[in-house]
Backbone bond lengths (Angstrom), bond angles and torsions (degrees), N, CA, C in turn:
res aa  C-N    CA-C-N  psi(-1)  N-CA   C-N-CA  omega(-1)  CA-C   N-CA-C  phi
1 M - - - 1.462 - - 1.505 108.36 -
2 R 1.248 117.13 139.03 1.490 124.46 174.57 1.490 113.36 -95.84
3 V 1.343 114.03 151.49 1.507 121.46 -176.47 1.528 108.69 -56.22
4 N 1.313 122.76 -41.97 1.460 121.94 -178.89 1.459 113.45 -59.05
5 E 1.327 120.56 -14.15 1.486 123.64 178.48 1.498 112.45 -82.92
6 C 1.304 119.30 -15.16 1.471 122.07 -173.38 1.584 116.24 -132.78
7 M 1.298 114.04 -8.35 1.545 120.07 -178.45 1.493 113.79 -71.92
8 T 1.291 114.75 156.86 1.473 122.83 172.70 1.486 107.58 -87.56
9 R 1.350 118.77 125.01 1.449 124.29 -176.22 1.477 113.28 -94.82
10 D 1.332 122.05 -30.50 1.405 122.83 -177.35 1.602 108.36 -85.33
11 V 1.374 113.49 96.11 1.435 117.78 -172.86 1.530 109.12 -119.68
12 K 1.326 115.56 129.62 1.498 123.25 174.01 1.523 106.34 -77.60
13 I 1.290 118.10 145.35 1.489 123.81 177.86 1.532 112.40 -123.47
14 A 1.333 117.73 126.02 1.412 122.70 176.27 1.549 106.02 -88.97
15 G 1.291 116.45 151.03 1.495 125.29 171.07 1.488 112.61 -90.67
16 P 1.267 120.70 152.37 1.519 119.48 179.18 1.530 109.34 -68.14
17 N 1.344 119.57 -21.02 1.474 121.41 178.24 1.507 115.84 -96.38
18 D 1.325 114.15 -0.90 1.492 120.92 172.57 1.578 106.07 -67.97
19 T 1.252 112.92 155.83 1.476 118.56 175.50 1.494 113.88 -80.68
20 I 1.316 120.02 159.96 1.461 118.27 176.29 1.537 110.44 -69.37
21 R 1.313 117.29 -24.24 1.512 122.89 176.14 1.573 103.52 -67.04
22 Q 1.293 121.26 -45.87 1.490 120.34 179.37 1.559 111.23 -62.32
23 A 1.338 113.26 -42.87 1.413 116.41 178.04 1.592 112.28 -60.50
24 A 1.292 114.31 -44.42 1.444 119.61 179.72 1.535 111.78 -60.83
25 T 1.381 112.75 -41.57 1.487 115.91 173.50 1.439 116.07 -59.34
26 M 1.381 117.68 -39.57 1.498 120.31 -176.63 1.515 102.92 -71.48
27 M 1.320 121.46 -35.92 1.502 122.20 179.94 1.490 110.79 -58.09
28 A 1.418 111.37 -45.66 1.452 117.14 -179.46 1.497 113.23 -64.53
29 E 1.301 115.47 -43.36 1.469 121.39 178.03 1.538 116.37 -57.85
30 C 1.385 113.28 -37.09 1.475 116.49 -177.76 1.495 111.40 -104.65
31 D 1.329 117.20 7.96 1.477 122.21 -178.49 1.576 113.10 51.01
32 A 1.277 111.95 53.06 1.489 117.24 179.34 1.474 110.85 -132.43
33 G 1.320 118.50 154.88 1.457 122.66 -177.85 1.470 113.86 -99.26
34 S 1.389 116.99 0.96 1.463 117.60 179.72 1.520 107.15 -154.59
35 L 1.303 113.19 156.00 1.525 120.48 176.61 1.506 107.00 -134.91
36 P 1.298 117.09 144.67 1.474 118.81 164.86 1.451 109.93 -72.25
37 V 1.334 116.01 153.08 1.452 122.24 178.63 1.589 103.21 -113.42
38 G 1.323 114.41 125.28 1.418 120.12 -178.25 1.498 113.47 -123.02
39 D 1.258 118.61 143.26 1.456 122.29 174.77 1.507 109.05 -140.88
40 N 1.410 111.11 123.27 1.481 119.27 -177.70 1.542 112.04 54.05
41 D 1.324 115.58 47.81 1.519 121.68 177.40 1.566 113.07 65.94
42 R 1.338 116.87 19.27 1.396 122.54 175.37 1.563 113.97 -120.60
43 L 1.306 117.13 140.11 1.464 119.51 177.92 1.583 105.88 -80.30
44 V 1.356 114.67 122.18 1.416 123.28 -175.88 1.611 112.64 -113.48
45 G 1.297 116.16 -15.64 1.419 119.37 -175.55 1.539 112.97 -179.43
46 M 1.280 113.30 -177.17 1.500 120.52 174.76 1.519 106.13 -136.79
47 I 1.310 116.52 139.64 1.561 120.55 174.39 1.419 108.03 -121.44
48 T 1.349 117.69 130.33 1.459 120.70 -178.80 1.553 106.42 -116.18
49 D 1.388 111.89 170.68 1.490 115.69 176.87 1.515 109.51 -66.05
50 R 1.344 114.04 -34.70 1.559 117.78 177.40 1.511 108.46 -65.74
51 D 1.306 120.47 -39.94 1.500 119.71 178.95 1.505 107.70 -59.52
52 I 1.317 121.21 -38.99 1.412 121.18 -178.23 1.500 112.36 -68.57
53 T 1.330 113.31 -44.96 1.502 117.91 -178.35 1.513 113.17 -77.02
54 V 1.284 118.39 -52.70 1.493 120.99 -176.62 1.538 116.85 -77.95
55 R 1.318 112.86 -41.96 1.444 114.51 179.20 1.596 114.84 -80.09
56 A 1.300 113.49 -48.34 1.468 120.30 -172.89 1.594 109.72 -82.52
57 V 1.288 117.10 -64.63 1.447 120.56 -176.12 1.520 111.82 -62.77
58 A 1.231 121.32 -41.35 1.446 124.80 -179.78 1.593 111.03 -64.74
59 Q 1.305 115.91 -21.71 1.406 119.78 -178.81 1.564 108.00 -100.11
60 G 1.308 117.30 8.11 1.454 120.55 177.18 1.490 117.14 81.79
61 K 1.366 115.28 15.70 1.494 119.10 -179.21 1.503 107.40 -86.06
62 G 1.281 114.31 141.79 1.517 120.64 -178.89 1.488 115.21 -92.58
63 P 1.324 116.37 176.06 1.467 121.40 -171.90 1.523 115.02 -63.17
64 D 1.352 119.19 -16.97 1.370 122.57 -179.98 1.588 113.74 -90.75
65 T 1.354 114.88 6.39 1.431 119.97 176.35 1.498 112.58 -64.04
66 P 1.361 119.32 132.91 1.471 118.69 174.99 1.483 113.57 -60.35
67 V 1.287 113.91 143.44 1.498 122.93 173.84 1.522 112.07 -53.51
68 S 1.328 115.76 -30.58 1.551 118.26 178.66 1.522 111.14 -64.41
69 E 1.324 118.84 -21.21 1.547 119.30 179.61 1.498 110.94 -88.03
70 A 1.280 120.21 -8.30 1.483 118.52 -177.24 1.555 111.34 -126.72
71 M 1.332 116.97 -9.06 1.456 114.95 -179.80 1.469 116.42 -79.36
72 S 1.325 119.58 163.63 1.419 127.74 172.11 1.496 108.43 -83.96
73 G 1.345 120.21 113.66 1.455 122.82 -177.24 1.485 112.19 -87.46
74 D 1.320 119.47 -17.57 1.532 124.84 178.70 1.524 105.24 -82.12
75 I 1.381 112.96 92.57 1.370 117.88 -171.90 1.547 112.64 -90.59
76 R 1.312 115.82 127.50 1.444 123.54 174.51 1.510 107.48 -108.87
77 Y 1.287 119.20 138.69 1.484 121.84 -172.13 1.605 107.39 -152.66
78 C 1.251 113.50 169.33 1.446 120.64 173.48 1.499 107.84 -131.17
79 F 1.328 113.29 170.33 1.465 122.48 176.69 1.484 111.48 -98.52
80 E 1.272 116.16 153.59 1.525 120.95 -177.83 1.542 111.19 -66.46
81 D 1.299 119.23 -20.84 1.482 120.14 179.48 1.494 112.33 -103.98
82 D 1.288 118.31 13.06 1.460 122.62 172.57 1.431 110.57 -70.17
83 D 1.343 115.77 152.00 1.487 122.13 177.29 1.540 110.38 -77.64
84 C 1.263 117.99 134.97 1.521 123.79 -176.78 1.477 111.33 -58.36
85 D 1.328 119.94 -42.42 1.426 125.47 177.52 1.498 111.14 -53.39
86 A 1.376 116.06 -48.81 1.436 120.03 -175.95 1.579 110.45 -70.39
87 V 1.272 118.18 -35.25 1.457 124.01 175.01 1.485 110.69 -61.84
88 L 1.367 113.17 -43.93 1.515 117.30 -178.27 1.566 107.05 -63.00
89 Q 1.278 119.14 -42.51 1.496 124.13 175.90 1.468 109.40 -56.41
90 D 1.289 114.88 -51.00 1.511 122.11 -177.57 1.567 110.92 -57.71
91 M 1.319 113.53 -43.16 1.476 119.03 177.84 1.501 111.02 -57.01
92 G 1.356 117.94 -44.12 1.471 125.07 179.08 1.549 107.29 -58.92
93 K 1.316 115.07 -51.27 1.488 117.71 -176.11 1.464 115.80 -62.50
94 L 1.381 111.44 -39.40 1.458 119.23 -179.33 1.543 114.40 -80.40
95 Q 1.351 114.65 -18.98 1.441 122.14 -175.87 1.430 111.95 65.97
96 V 1.276 120.35 46.73 1.485 123.29 175.72 1.543 106.61 -125.75
97 R 1.345 114.71 154.95 1.449 122.85 -178.89 1.566 112.89 -98.72
98 R 1.348 113.52 -15.27 1.445 119.78 179.15 1.505 114.13 -147.90
99 L 1.208 114.40 150.49 1.548 119.89 -179.89 1.507 110.10 -133.31
100 P 1.305 118.08 139.75 1.458 124.34 172.49 1.544 104.53 -63.53
101 V 1.293 115.48 149.96 1.527 121.85 178.20 1.507 105.42 -117.10
102 L 1.363 115.22 126.00 1.388 121.60 -177.63 1.540 111.30 -113.14
103 S 1.323 119.69 152.95 1.452 120.19 167.70 1.504 108.66 -81.15
104 R 1.244 120.86 168.20 1.488 121.85 179.10 1.532 114.53 -62.62
105 E 1.385 113.68 -17.12 1.483 117.82 171.33 1.520 112.53 -84.16
106 K 1.305 115.49 7.28 1.450 124.36 179.85 1.557 114.68 62.95
107 R 1.243 114.13 39.81 1.477 123.83 175.25 1.537 107.93 -105.26
108 L 1.305 116.90 134.69 1.508 119.83 -178.46 1.500 112.36 -70.79
109 I 1.325 118.78 122.88 1.446 119.26 -176.20 1.521 109.89 -123.27
110 G 1.377 120.31 -4.29 1.436 122.13 179.48 1.468 114.06 172.69
111 I 1.305 115.59 -175.04 1.481 121.64 175.57 1.501 106.70 -135.05
112 V 1.329 114.90 141.84 1.490 119.68 172.72 1.502 107.55 -116.53
113 S 1.303 114.72 137.16 1.486 121.50 -178.92 1.526 107.77 -117.74
114 L 1.301 108.09 164.96 1.485 117.63 172.38 1.496 113.03 -56.53
115 G 1.367 116.50 -35.88 1.378 123.83 175.82 1.455 116.45 -67.76
116 D 1.359 115.06 -39.03 1.497 121.34 171.92 1.512 110.84 -57.06
117 L 1.364 115.11 -46.29 1.432 118.55 -179.77 1.590 112.11 -68.99
118 A 1.323 115.81 -34.97 1.433 120.44 -178.35 1.507 115.08 -62.29
119 T 1.306 113.31 -32.59 1.450 121.73 -175.28 1.536 115.05 -75.86
120 R 1.390 115.63 -9.01 1.446 118.88 179.62 1.516 110.73 -91.65
121 E 1.295 115.85 148.79 1.445 118.76 -176.27 1.581 109.69 -72.01
122 G 1.275 112.88 153.54 1.434 120.69 173.95 1.499 114.14 80.99
123 R 1.261 120.48 22.54 1.519 126.42 177.68 1.466 109.83 -82.62
124 K 1.293 120.36 81.65 1.384 126.59 -178.47 1.546 112.11 -84.02
125 D 1.352 117.23 -20.00 1.474 119.80 -172.96 1.574 109.74 -107.81
126 L 1.266 114.88 19.52 1.423 120.79 -179.33 1.544 114.88 -68.88
127 G 1.277 113.91 -39.22 1.452 121.42 176.33 1.497 112.97 -63.73
128 A 1.334 120.29 -39.26 1.417 122.51 179.86 1.520 111.14 -71.03
129 A 1.301 117.56 -37.46 1.460 124.92 179.60 1.581 107.68 -66.85
130 L 1.289 119.67 -44.26 1.460 122.48 179.03 1.504 110.89 -63.61
131 K 1.364 116.71 -41.48 1.513 121.39 177.25 1.477 109.37 -57.93
132 D 1.347 117.30 -47.08 1.531 120.89 -178.71 1.499 110.12 -66.21
133 I 1.319 118.69 -43.30 1.432 122.79 179.68 1.520 114.24 -59.07
134 S 1.349 115.60 -36.14 1.416 124.10 -177.17 1.506 115.89 -82.19
135 R 1.281 121.09 -4.25 1.423 123.46 178.49 1.522 111.10 -61.13
136 P 1.356 115.49 138.60 1.483 117.04 -178.45 1.570 107.94 -66.77
137 G 1.322 111.80 156.11 1.525 120.57 178.50 1.443 113.93 70.11
138 G 1.231 115.40 -151.13 1.504 125.49 174.66 1.521 111.88 97.84
139 L 1.260 114.64 -172.42 1.488 122.24 -172.68 1.480 112.25 -56.34
140 H 1.325 121.02 -37.90 1.457 124.44 -177.12 1.495 114.70 -100.19
141 S 1.336 118.88 25.17 1.420 122.06 179.16 1.547 109.63 -62.47
142 Q 1.335 116.98 137.75 1.426 122.36 -178.46 1.572 112.06 -67.66
143 A 1.246 115.62 -11.84 1.469 117.12 179.79 1.476 110.80 -86.26
144 A 1.306 117.28 -9.67 1.446 123.38 -179.21 1.587 107.30 -77.37
145 P 1.403 114.52 143.46 1.423 115.52 -176.67 1.593 111.90 -68.82
């Protein structure tokens, strides 16, 4: 199965100059814990609810802080025609629960989450990916600058 068969296509995008309050409001409106950050039709980062609380608020930053000061700039993504099993393994290695989905022209077209992959039949490697994702620390640790 390919990613484009199970991904979420309706994705809200935050801008790097939006405030973290605006990003949090968008997250609440679409009931999501993360948003891709786009600038001039290009993916430049991801902002999560944890980025807002642990990176920004814990460092004393206020609600008018730009998204660019709290987002993760090291973007990991997958392509719409990637195999779901391979993406699931990558999520485990990267310790992430969701990945932006790009077209081969590198335009954002959706997001795929662990939940999206879990709802598809034949997911025998889900437990291994979740175990890897849940390891403490790693590349996306909130303690990282």
